C-alpha positions in Angstrom: 83.3 39.3 3.2 84.9 39.3 -0.2 82.2 36.8 -1.6 79.7 38.9 -0.2 80.7 41.4 -1.7 81.0 40.0 -5.0 77.6 38.6 -4.8 75.9 41.9 -4.2 78.1 43.6 -7.0 77.4 40.5 -9.4 76.6 41.3 -13.1 75.1 37.9 -14.1 72.0 40.4 -14.6 71.3 42.6 -17.7 71.2 46.5 -16.8 68.1 47.9 -16.2 68.5 50.2 -19.4 67.4 47.1 -21.4 64.1 47.3 -20.3 64.1 51.0 -21.4 65.8 49.3 -24.7 68.2 51.8 -24.2 66.2 54.6 -25.2 67.9 57.4 -24.4 65.3 59.9 -23.7 63.3 57.4 -21.3 66.7 56.3 -19.6 67.8 59.8 -18.8 64.6 60.7 -17.6 64.4 58.0 -15.1 67.8 58.6 -14.1 67.6 62.2 -13.8 64.4 62.2 -11.6 65.8 59.5 -9.5 68.8 61.9 -8.8 66.8 64.8 -7.7 64.5 62.8 -5.7 67.8 61.0 -4.1 69.3 64.9 -3.6 66.0 66.0 -1.9 65.8 63.0 0.4 70.0 63.7 1.2 69.0 67.1 1.6 66.2 66.9 4.1 68.0 64.9 6.3 70.6 67.7 6.8 67.9 70.4 7.1 66.2 68.2 10.1 69.7 67.6 11.6 70.5 70.7 11.9 67.2 72.0 13.0 67.4 69.3 15.6 70.8 70.3 16.5 69.8 74.2 17.1 66.4 73.5 19.0 67.5 71.0 21.8 64.2 71.8 23.1 62.4 69.5 20.5 60.6 66.6 21.8 61.6 63.2 20.8 64.5 63.6 18.8 64.9 60.1 18.5 61.9 59.9 16.0 63.7 62.8 14.2 66.7 60.8 14.1 65.1 57.9 12.5 63.1 59.8 9.7 66.5 61.3 8.8 68.0 57.9 8.6 64.6 56.9 6.7 64.8 59.5 4.3 68.6 58.8 3.8 68.1 55.1 2.9 65.2 56.1 0.6 67.2 58.5 -1.5 70.0 55.6 -1.2 67.0 53.6 -3.0 66.6 56.1 -5.9 70.4 56.8 -6.1 70.5 52.4 -7.0 67.7 53.0 -9.2 70.0 55.1 -11.6 72.8 53.3 -11.2 71.0 49.8 -11.9 70.1 51.7 -15.4 73.7 50.7 -16.2 75.1 48.2 -13.3 73.1 44.7 -12.8 73.8 45.1 -9.0 69.9 44.3 -8.1 71.3 42.4 -5.1 72.7 45.6 -3.8 69.6 47.6 -5.0 67.6 45.1 -3.1 69.7 45.0 0.4 69.5 48.6 0.3 65.5 48.8 0.0 65.2 45.9 2.4 67.3 48.2 4.9 64.8 51.0 3.9 62.2 48.8 5.1 63.2 47.9 8.3 64.0 51.4 8.7 60.3 52.7 7.8 58.9 50.1 10.0 61.2 50.8 13.0 60.3 54.6 12.2 56.2 53.9 11.6 56.5 51.8 15.1 58.5 54.7 16.9 55.5 57.1 15.7 52.7 55.0 16.6 54.8 55.0 20.4 54.9 58.7 20.3 51.7 59.7 18.8 49.7 59.9 22.1 52.3 62.4 23.6 52.6 63.9 20.3 48.6 64.2 20.4 48.8 65.6 23.8 51.3 68.4 22.6 50.0 72.0 23.3 48.0 73.7 20.4 49.0 77.1 19.1 46.3 78.9 21.3 47.9 76.9 23.9 51.4 78.1 22.8 50.3 81.4 22.2 48.8 81.7 26.1 51.7 80.0 27.1 53.8 82.4 25.5 51.7 85.3 27.1 51.9 83.4 30.6 55.2 83.1 30.2 56.2 86.7 28.7 54.1 87.7 31.9 56.0 85.4 34.3 58.9 86.7 32.3 58.1 90.7 33.3 57.3 89.9 36.5 60.8 88.0 36.9 62.5 90.3 35.2 60.8 93.5 37.6 61.7 91.0 40.6 65.1 90.4 39.5 65.3 94.5 39.0 63.8 95.1 42.3 66.4 92.5 43.9 69.2 94.0 41.7 68.3 97.4 43.1 68.0 96.4 46.7 71.2 94.4 45.9 72.8 97.4 44.9 71.3 99.4 48.1 72.2 97.0 50.3 75.8 97.3 48.5 75.8 100.7 49.2 74.7 100.9 52.1 77.3 98.2 53.2 79.8 100.5 51.5 78.1 103.7 54.3 78.6 101.5 56.8 82.2 100.7 56.2 82.9 103.8 55.6 81.2 104.5 58.6 82.6 101.7 60.9 86.0 102.9 59.4 85.2 106.8 60.4 84.0 105.1 63.9 87.3 103.1 64.3 89.3 106.4 63.9 87.5 108.4 65.9 87.1 105.7 68.9 91.1 105.1 68.4 91.1 109.2 69.0 89.0 109.0 71.9 90.8 106.0 73.3 94.2 108.0 72.6 92.7 110.7 74.2 90.9 108.9 77.1 94.7 107.6 77.5 96.2 110.5 77.4 93.5 111.7 80.4 94.3 108.7 82.2 98.1 109.3 82.7 97.6 112.7 83.2 94.4 113.3 85.4 95.6 114.2 89.0 94.1 111.6 90.8 95.3 108.1 91.0 93.2 105.5 88.8 93.6 101.5 88.9 91.6 99.2 86.8 91.5 95.3 87.0 90.0 93.3 84.5 89.7 90.4 86.3 87.5 89.6 89.5 90.0 88.6 92.0 92.2 91.6 91.1 95.1 89.7 90.5 96.3 92.0 87.5 96.2 95.7 88.4 97.4 98.8 86.0 98.0 101.8 87.1 97.7 105.5 85.8 100.8 108.1 85.9 99.7 109.0 89.0 98.8 106.1 90.7 102.4 105.0 90.2 104.2 108.3 91.1 101.7 107.8 94.7 103.1 104.0 95.0 106.6 105.0 93.5 106.4 102.1 91.1 107.4 101.5 87.0 104.2 103.0 85.1 103.9 99.2 83.5 104.0 97.6 86.6 101.3 95.4 88.1 100.5 96.9 91.4 98.1 94.6 92.4 98.7 93.1 96.2 96.9 90.0 95.1 99.0 89.1 92.2 100.5 85.7 91.5 104.0 86.2 90.5 106.5 84.4 93.2 109.4 85.0 91.2 108.9 89.1 90.6 110.0 91.1 93.8 107.7 92.6 96.1 106.1 95.9 95.1 108.0 98.7 97.4 104.9 99.9 99.2 102.3 98.6 101.9 98.8 100.0 103.3 97.8 100.2 106.6 95.1 101.4 108.6 96.2 102.9 111.9 98.7 100.9 113.2 97.6 97.5 111.5 98.7 96.6 108.0 96.3 95.2 105.3 95.8 92.2 103.7 95.1 91.9 100.1 91.7 90.7 100.9 90.8 94.1 102.8 91.7 96.2 100.3 89.0 98.5 98.9 89.8 96.9 95.3 89.5 93.4 96.2 86.5 93.7 98.7 84.3 95.5 95.7 85.4 92.8 93.3 84.4 90.0 95.7 81.4 91.5 97.5 80.3 93.1 94.0 79.4 96.6 95.8 80.3 99.8 95.9 83.2 101.0 98.5 83.7 104.6 99.1 85.5 106.6 101.2 87.8 104.1 101.9 90.5 105.8 104.1 94.3 104.0 104.3 98.2 105.1 105.1 100.4 104.0 102.3 104.0 103.1 103.4 106.2 103.3 100.9 109.8 101.7 100.9 111.6 105.3 101.0 110.0 105.9 103.9 107.4 108.4 102.4 103.8 108.0 104.4 101.0 108.9 102.3 97.3 109.5 103.1 95.0 108.2 100.7 91.1 108.0 100.1 89.9 105.5 97.8 86.4 104.7 96.0 86.4 101.4 94.2 83.7 100.1 92.3 83.2 96.7 90.4 83.3 96.4 86.7 79.7 93.8 86.0 79.5 91.4 82.7 76.3 91.0 81.3 75.1 89.0 83.8 75.7 91.5 86.8 78.6 89.8 88.1 81.9 91.7 89.4 84.1 90.8 86.3 86.7 93.1 87.7 86.9 96.9 89.4 88.3 100.2 88.9 89.3 102.4 91.4 90.4 106.2 92.6 93.6 107.0 94.8 93.1 110.7 96.2 96.1 112.0 98.1 95.0 113.9 101.3 98.2 114.3 102.9 98.6 117.9 102.7 94.7 118.4 103.0 94.6 116.6 106.4 97.3 118.2 107.6 95.5 121.9 106.8 92.4 119.9 108.1 94.5 119.4 111.7 95.6 123.0 111.5 92.0 124.2 110.4 90.2 122.0 113.3 93.0 123.6 115.6 92.4 127.2 114.2 88.3 126.4 114.5 88.9 125.0 118.3 90.5 127.8 119.2 88.1 130.6 117.5 85.8 128.7 119.0 86.9 128.8 122.4 88.1 132.0 122.1 84.3 133.3 121.4 82.8 131.0 123.8 85.2 132.3 126.2 84.5 135.9 125.5 80.8 135.1 125.6 81.3 133.8 128.9 84.0 136.0 130.0 81.2 138.8 129.4 78.9 136.6 131.1 81.1 136.5 133.9 82.1 140.2 134.4 78.3 141.2 134.3 77.8 138.5 137.2 81.1 139.9 139.1 79.8 143.8 138.5 76.5 143.1 140.3 77.6 140.5 143.1 80.1 143.7 143.8 77.1 146.2 144.2 75.3 143.4 146.5 78.5 142.9 148.5 79.3 146.7 148.7 75.8 147.0 150.3 76.4 143.9 152.5 79.7 145.1 153.5 79.1 148.7 153.7 75.9 147.9 155.8 77.7 145.9 158.2 80.5 148.2 158.4 78.1 151.1 159.7 76.3 149.0 162.1 80.0 147.9 163.2 80.6 151.4 164.0 78.0 152.5 165.5 77.7 150.0 168.7 79.1 151.6 171.5 81.4 148.8 172.3 83.7 146.0 171.2 82.0 143.7 173.4 79.1 143.9 172.2 77.2 140.6 171.0 76.7 142.0 167.4 80.4 143.3 166.6 82.1 139.6 166.3 78.9 138.8 164.1 79.5 141.8 162.1 83.4 141.6 161.6 82.6 137.7 160.3 80.3 139.0 157.9 82.8 141.9 156.7 85.0 138.7 156.1 82.5 136.8 154.3 81.7 139.7 152.2 85.6 139.7 151.5 86.0 136.2 150.8 83.0 136.8 148.5 84.6 139.8 147.0 87.5 137.3 146.0 85.6 134.9 144.1 84.0 138.1 141.8 88.0 138.5 141.1 88.0 135.0 140.0 85.1 136.0 138.0 87.1 138.8 136.9 90.1 136.6 135.9 88.2 134.3 134.0 86.7 137.2 132.0 90.2 138.7 131.6 89.1 141.8 132.9 91.3 141.6 136.1 94.4 143.3 136.0 97.2 142.4 138.2 99.8 144.2 140.6 102.4 142.8 138.6 106.2 142.3 139.7 108.7 139.8 139.2 108.1 136.9 141.3 110.0 133.7 142.2 107.8 130.8 141.4 110.1 128.6 144.3 109.7 131.1 147.4 105.4 131.3 146.6 105.2 127.6 146.5 106.6 127.9 149.9 105.0 130.7 151.6 101.9 128.9 150.5 102.6 125.6 151.6 101.2 125.7 155.2 97.7 126.9 153.9 97.9 124.1 151.2 98.6 121.5 153.6 95.7 122.7 155.8 93.7 122.6 153.0 93.9 118.9 151.9 92.6 115.3 153.7 95.3 114.2 155.9 95.5 111.1 154.1 97.5 113.1 151.3 101.2 113.7 151.1 102.2 117.0 149.9 105.6 116.8 148.2 107.4 119.8 147.1 110.4 120.0 144.6 111.2 123.6 144.1 114.3 124.0 141.8 117.3 126.7 142.6 118.3 129.4 140.1 115.2 129.4 138.4 114.2 132.7 136.9 111.6 134.8 137.9 108.3 135.8 135.7 106.2 139.1 136.0 103.0 138.2 137.5 100.6 139.1 140.3 101.2 137.1 143.5 98.0 136.9 144.8 96.5 135.3 141.4 99.1 132.8 141.4 98.4 131.5 145.1 95.2 131.6 144.0 96.1 129.3 141.0 97.9 127.3 143.1 95.1 126.5 145.7 93.1 125.8 143.0 94.9 123.0 141.7 96.0 121.5 144.8 92.3 121.4 146.0 91.2 119.8 142.8 94.3 117.1 142.9 92.6 116.4 146.1 89.4 115.8 145.0 90.5 114.0 142.3 92.8 111.7 145.3 89.1 111.0 147.0 89.0 109.6 150.3 92.2 107.3 150.0 95.5 108.1 150.2 97.7 109.7 147.4 100.3 112.1 146.7 100.1 115.4 145.0 103.4 116.5 143.7 104.2 120.5 143.4 107.2 121.3 141.1 109.0 124.3 140.0 111.5 124.8 137.5 112.6 126.0 133.8 112.2 124.7 130.4 113.3 125.8 126.8 109.7 125.7 124.9 109.9 125.2 120.9 107.0 125.9 118.3 106.1 122.3 118.1 105.7 122.1 122.0 103.4 125.3 121.9 101.2 123.9 119.6 100.4 120.9 121.8 99.4 123.2 125.0 96.1 123.2 126.1 95.8 126.6 126.7 98.3 129.4 124.8 97.5 132.7 123.1 100.1 133.1 120.5 103.0 132.4 122.8 106.4 132.6 121.7 109.4 130.3 121.6 111.9 130.6 124.6 112.6 130.2 128.0 109.6 129.6 130.3 109.0 128.9 134.1 107.3 125.8 135.1 104.7 125.0 137.4 103.7 121.2 137.8 100.9 120.0 140.4 100.6 116.0 139.6 98.5 113.8 141.6 97.5 110.0 141.6 94.0 110.3 141.5 91.3 109.2 139.3 92.1 110.6 136.1 90.1 111.9 133.1 88.6 110.8 130.2 89.1 113.1 127.0 86.0 113.9 127.3 86.0 115.2 130.7 89.3 117.0 129.9 87.7 119.2 126.7 85.3 120.5 129.6 87.5 121.2 132.6 87.6 124.8 131.9 84.3 125.7 131.6 82.6 127.8 134.1 79.9 125.5 136.4 81.5 122.3 135.0 82.2 119.3 137.3 82.1 115.8 138.3 81.8 116.1 141.8 78.7 117.8 143.0 76.8 120.6 141.9 77.3 124.2 143.2 81.3 124.0 141.9 82.9 124.4 139.2 84.5 127.9 138.7 87.9 126.9 140.2 90.0 125.6 136.7 87.9 128.5 135.1 89.6 131.2 137.1 92.8 129.3 136.7 92.3 129.6 132.9 91.4 133.4 133.4 94.7 133.9 135.5 96.8 132.0 133.2 95.9 133.7 130.1 96.1 137.2 131.9 99.8 136.2 132.9 100.4 135.4 128.6 100.9 131.8 130.1 100.2 128.6 128.6 98.8 125.3 130.3 99.5 121.3 129.4 97.5 118.9 131.1 98.8 115.2 131.0 95.9 112.7 132.0 94.9 109.3 131.8 92.0 107.6 133.4 93.1 105.7 136.8 96.4 107.0 136.8 96.6 110.5 137.5 96.6 114.2 136.4 99.3 116.4 136.1 98.8 120.1 135.0 101.7 122.2 134.0 101.7 125.9 133.8 104.5 127.9 131.9 105.3 131.5 132.3 107.5 133.3 130.1 110.9 134.0 132.0 111.6 137.5 133.1 115.4 138.8 133.8 114.0 141.1 136.7 115.0 140.4 140.4 112.4 139.3 142.3 110.7 142.0 145.1 108.7 141.8 148.6 105.6 139.6 147.7 102.7 141.4 149.0 100.8 139.5 152.1 96.3 138.9 152.4 94.7 141.7 153.2 94.4 142.7 156.1 91.1 142.4 158.8 89.1 145.5 159.3 90.8 148.3 161.5 88.8 150.6 164.3 87.0 153.4 162.8 89.0 156.8 162.2 88.3 159.7 164.2 87.9 162.4 161.2 84.5 164.0 160.7 83.9 165.5 157.2 81.5 168.5 156.2 80.1 169.9 153.0 77.7 168.0 150.2 79.1 164.5 148.5 77.0 163.9 145.4 76.8 159.8 145.1 76.3 158.7 141.3 75.5 154.8 140.5 73.1 153.0 139.1 72.7 150.3 141.5 70.3 151.7 144.6 71.9 149.1 147.6 75.2 150.7 146.6 73.7 154.5 146.7 72.2 153.8 149.9 75.0 152.3 152.0 77.2 154.9 150.4 75.0 157.6 151.7 75.0 156.5 154.9 78.2 155.8 155.6 79.2 159.7 154.1 76.3 160.8 156.1 78.0 159.0 159.7 80.6 160.4 159.0 79.0 164.0 158.8 78.6 164.7 154.7 75.4 165.5 153.4 74.6 163.5 150.5 72.7 163.8 147.4 72.7 161.0 144.6 72.2 160.4 140.8 70.9 157.0 139.0 73.0 157.2 136.3 76.2 159.5 134.7 73.4 161.7 132.8 71.5 162.6 136.0 74.8 163.4 137.7 76.5 165.7 135.3 73.1 167.4 135.0 73.3 167.9 138.8 76.5 169.6 138.9 76.1 171.7 135.5 72.9 173.3 137.1 75.0 174.2 140.2 78.9 173.8 139.5 79.8 174.8 143.1 77.5 173.0 145.5 79.7 169.9 145.8 82.8 169.1 147.9 83.2 166.0 146.1 81.8 163.2 143.8 82.1 159.3 144.1 81.3 158.2 140.6 80.5 154.5 139.3 82.6 153.3 136.2 80.0 151.2 135.1 76.5 152.6 134.3 73.7 152.8 131.7 73.4 155.5 129.4 76.2 157.2 130.2 78.9 155.6 132.1 81.5 156.8 134.5 84.1 157.4 131.8 81.6 159.9 129.8 80.5 161.6 133.4 84.2 162.3 134.3 84.9 164.0 130.8 81.4 166.2 130.9 82.3 166.8 134.9 86.2 167.9 133.8 84.6 170.5 131.3 82.2 171.9 133.7 84.2 172.0 136.9 87.7 171.2 136.4 88.8 171.2 140.1 85.9 169.1 141.5 87.4 166.1 143.3 86.0 162.9 141.4 86.6 159.6 143.1 86.1 156.5 141.0 84.5 153.4 142.1 84.2 150.0 140.1 84.3 146.3 140.6 87.9 146.1 138.8 91.0 146.5 140.6 92.8 149.6 141.2 95.6 149.2 138.3 93.0 148.5 135.6 91.1 151.6 136.2 93.6 153.8 137.1 95.6 153.0 134.2 92.6 154.1 131.8 92.2 157.7 133.5 96.0 158.5 133.4 96.3 162.2 133.5 92.3 163.0 133.3 92.1 164.5 136.8 91.3 161.4 138.8 91.4 162.4 142.7 91.0 158.6 143.4 90.0 155.1 143.2 87.2 152.8 145.6 87.4 149.3 144.6 84.1 147.8 145.2 83.1 145.8 147.7 84.2 148.4 150.1 83.7 149.1 153.9 83.0 152.5 155.9 86.6 153.1 156.8 87.9 152.6 153.1 85.4 155.0 151.9 86.0 157.4 154.1 89.6 157.2 153.5 89.2 157.5 150.0 87.0 160.6 150.3 89.4 162.5 153.1 92.3 161.6 150.3 90.7 163.2 147.9 89.6 166.4 149.7 92.9 167.1 151.4 94.9 166.9 148.4 95.6 170.0 146.2 92.8 170.3 143.9 93.6 169.2 140.0 92.9 171.6 137.2 93.6 168.6 134.3 90.6 167.9 131.6 
């Protein structure tokens, strides 16, 4: 290396200044010129290097580097020209020139290689056009970026607004959830929610937890899978059967994906409480419509059901009362008309019997039989009036056992010989206030009904009397009772081992003309009911198909001692020898009654005038106040009835004897006219003898002036 350096810097040659003869001006001319050229050569690469460094996008940067190297090499050769003026290092100068030549050749080759690419570079017009296009694209891109930025800002603003809305919605939702939770807990109806299709987990609100007797956070599902947990403190029933978990409304609604409505169940709690619930369950469905759970409501209707037994019972009693009232009006009307017909039949028969010259005449017995049949028909009218509640009885203290024994022989004759009649009449039974004839009728009707229930087979009818203390609860279970009070009652039971009755038949047995036997019957029990109601008594019925029936009658006990019971009515007696005179006014709306009364009175020697209603009768008396010795006045008439006519007649002639006639019994009618100067009462139907007896008593009694 040192030998090469010495060779390059060897000084065996003469300095170049010798060639200039060391002429100072010439020497310095060459030295300064070459120095300035070298300085220029060195500055150009620096500018190019700075340009290339700042303009990284300039094409062909390697060519620029080679130019820089070429120019630096050229500048170095000029510096060496200055150097060799004084130092003859020509080998060094030649080497530098050689390097410069190599760099020049490489640069020329590089220029030739890049020349096609350089020629293809855009012209200034192209550059201007490209610049314009670039400006356009820049402006468009800038606009797009501005629009995008605006859109992004809008999206950011909208997102912020959406987030604010979501936050507000979450706050509102949380508040609504709190409100719903409060409502869920405070609503007075039990609510249960399950979010699994098997309803293994069921949560309840406070009301349902209260009904079930469970803690508020308890899983109340009877389908839960938790063997380690204690059993729930309740069971669910329908009637006498305990329901399984699969039979419950929530489980059924979720399993079958259907609505279960108005499901009635009985909840029995461990503390002994029993509640009546009505459940409505609806499935919760997913997007596919399949049940994913269930929600149900539980309404406690225990009190409502109790109020509804009471309401139904009250409605039944009101309906029964209205029905009986309507039927009573009908029965009263029928009895009234029937009594008028019987009055005509019985009166004409008795008149015909009186006109016979001998009791041995063949028609005499027929007429007597006709009168007896009419009297028996009159008893039927009494039954109708009893059913209508218009029959007032001869009330006195009665011994029920004595009545049973007195009627026993007639009862035995009335039933089949295949039937055994057994009597159990208890001793020391209190009396009760009643009408003996009507009680005998009740006993007869119940016995005949029992015999019909037994039929043609052998059977037993048991008649039992006794005493019992009755509670308010027992009174509510009676089939018939009109505001009876708790206390001591005298009881009459008529029991048979016959066919018994279904509930449907039992509900209708007191309807008039209702019968399970054959047409034409059915007044027996209706009359029994009327008589019982008239005695302020009650009826309890026990019956079961195939096992017989028991009628139990309850009469309020009395502390009064019993008197003698009246017997049956006597047969028609002989005609009285008494004859009358004067004029009698017969006032009745029924022509047949007017006719028979007129014939009877005329046969006895009276002159008779008739009026078809109260207004006509009052008008006749007002026209001639002293014309009539007595007035036979019907109670029930159109326009002006007997009560109104009596009041008018008393104003016209206070001393006129007035005999009132009616199908109602004497006690009922006379009590209404106490203090009104009534001279007598004649009950329809009447015979010739009873009519004359009442008229004679009215005429022979002292005159009355009551108004």
